[in-house]
C-alpha positions in Angstrom: -9.6 78.3 -113.0 -13.3 78.6 -113.8 -13.4 75.0 -115.0 -11.8 73.8 -111.8 -14.3 75.7 -109.7 -17.2 74.2 -111.8 -15.7 70.7 -111.4 -15.4 71.1 -107.6 -18.9 72.4 -107.4 -20.2 69.5 -109.4 -18.3 67.0 -107.3 -19.6 68.7 -104.1 -23.2 68.7 -105.4 -23.1 65.0 -106.4 -21.5 63.9 -103.1 -24.1 65.9 -101.1 -26.9 64.2 -103.1 -25.4 60.8 -102.5 -25.0 61.4 -98.8 -28.6 62.6 -98.5 -29.9 59.4 -100.2 -27.7 57.3 -97.9 -29.1 59.1 -94.9 -32.6 58.7 -96.1 -32.1 55.0 -96.7 -30.7 54.5 -93.2 -33.7 56.4 -91.7 -36.2 54.4 -93.8 -34.6 51.1 -92.6 -34.6 52.4 -89.0 -38.3 53.2 -89.3 -39.1 49.8 -90.7 -37.3 48.1 -87.9 -38.9 50.3 -85.3 -42.4 49.7 -86.7 -41.9 45.9 -86.5 -40.9 46.2 -82.9 -43.7 48.7 -82.0 -46.3 46.4 -83.6 -45.9 44.1 -80.5 -46.0 47.0 -78.1 -49.4 48.4 -77.4 -51.6 50.3 -74.9 -54.9 48.6 -74.4 -58.2 49.1 -72.6 -59.2 46.9 -69.7 -61.2 44.4 -71.7 -58.3 43.5 -73.9 -55.9 43.6 -70.9 -58.2 41.1 -69.2 -58.1 38.8 -72.2 -54.3 39.0 -72.2 -54.3 38.1 -68.5 -56.4 35.0 -69.3 -53.7 33.7 -71.7 -51.2 33.2 -68.9 -48.2 33.7 -71.2 -47.0 36.9 -69.7 -45.2 38.5 -66.7 -47.5 41.0 -65.0 -45.6 43.9 -63.6 -47.0 46.2 -60.9 -45.1 49.5 -61.1 -46.5 50.9 -57.8 -44.3 51.6 -54.7 -43.9 48.8 -52.1 -46.1 50.8 -49.8 -48.9 50.9 -52.3 -48.5 47.2 -53.0 -48.8 46.5 -49.3 -52.4 47.7 -49.3 -53.6 45.3 -52.1 -52.3 43.3 -55.0 -53.7 41.7 -58.1 -53.3 37.9 -57.4 -51.5 37.3 -60.7 -48.7 39.8 -60.2 -45.4 38.1 -60.9 -43.1 41.1 -60.4 -43.2 44.4 -58.6 -40.8 47.1 -59.8 -41.0 50.3 -57.8 -41.0 53.0 -60.5 -39.5 55.5 -58.0 -36.6 53.3 -56.9 -33.1 54.6 -57.8 -32.2 51.5 -59.8 -35.5 51.1 -61.6 -34.1 51.5 -65.1 -31.3 48.9 -64.4 -33.9 46.5 -63.0 -36.1 46.9 -66.0 -33.2 46.6 -68.4 -32.1 43.3 -66.8 -35.4 41.6 -67.7 -35.6 39.2 -70.7 -36.6 41.5 -73.6 -38.2 38.5 -75.5 -40.8 37.7 -72.8 -44.3 39.2 -72.9 -45.0 41.8 -70.2 -48.2 43.4 -69.0 -47.7 46.6 -67.1 -49.8 48.8 -64.9 -49.7 51.3 -62.1 -52.2 53.2 -60.0 -53.1 56.1 -62.4 -51.4 55.3 -65.7 -48.6 57.9 -65.5 -45.9 55.5 -64.4 -46.9 52.7 -66.7 -47.1 55.1 -69.6 -43.5 56.3 -68.9 -42.3 52.7 -68.4 -43.9 51.7 -71.7 -42.0 54.4 -73.5 -38.8 53.4 -71.7 -39.3 49.7 -72.6 -39.7 50.7 -76.3 -36.3 52.5 -76.1 -34.8 49.4 -74.4 -36.0 47.2 -77.3 -38.5 45.1 -75.4 -40.5 43.1 -78.0 -43.8 42.3 -76.3 -45.3 44.9 -73.9 -48.9 45.6 -73.2 -49.7 48.7 -71.1 -53.0 49.2 -69.4 -54.7 52.4 -70.7 -56.7 53.2 -67.7 -56.2 53.8 -64.0 -56.1 50.5 -62.1 -58.1 51.7 -59.2 -61.2 52.3 -61.3 -60.6 49.0 -63.2 -60.5 47.0 -60.0 -63.9 48.3 -59.0 -65.4 47.0 -62.3 -63.3 44.1 -63.5 -60.9 42.5 -61.1 -60.7 40.9 -57.8 -57.9 42.1 -55.6 -56.3 40.6 -52.5 -56.2 43.0 -49.5 -53.1 42.5 -47.4 
């Protein structure tokens, strides 16, 4: 009886070690995959954001409400997604995840949250403006008043 208990204990011990290694390998592979994706997802300061705008290989997304957008727009905006709309996540998820997106909002809160959501939705190329757009406009960009 004692030998059987020892044998059962050894089998249990070996199987738990094997499963731990398997889980660790899966987690390591997941981290490698995530780091490759995250490498193309970044939050940048206005000077780098402006350089990216000049490349013209992106879709610039304004995350402000339609009311905010009606006051002024950045001339290069290609898409307006109202962060507060009820179908925002579905609209975002329907975009081509292989395209390059530049995102911004009024204060940085909405674009920061959207940036995190786009990571989870496996977008490959997203650049988030790390500054409030109102201040940036005063110093860097022209806007069109509507």
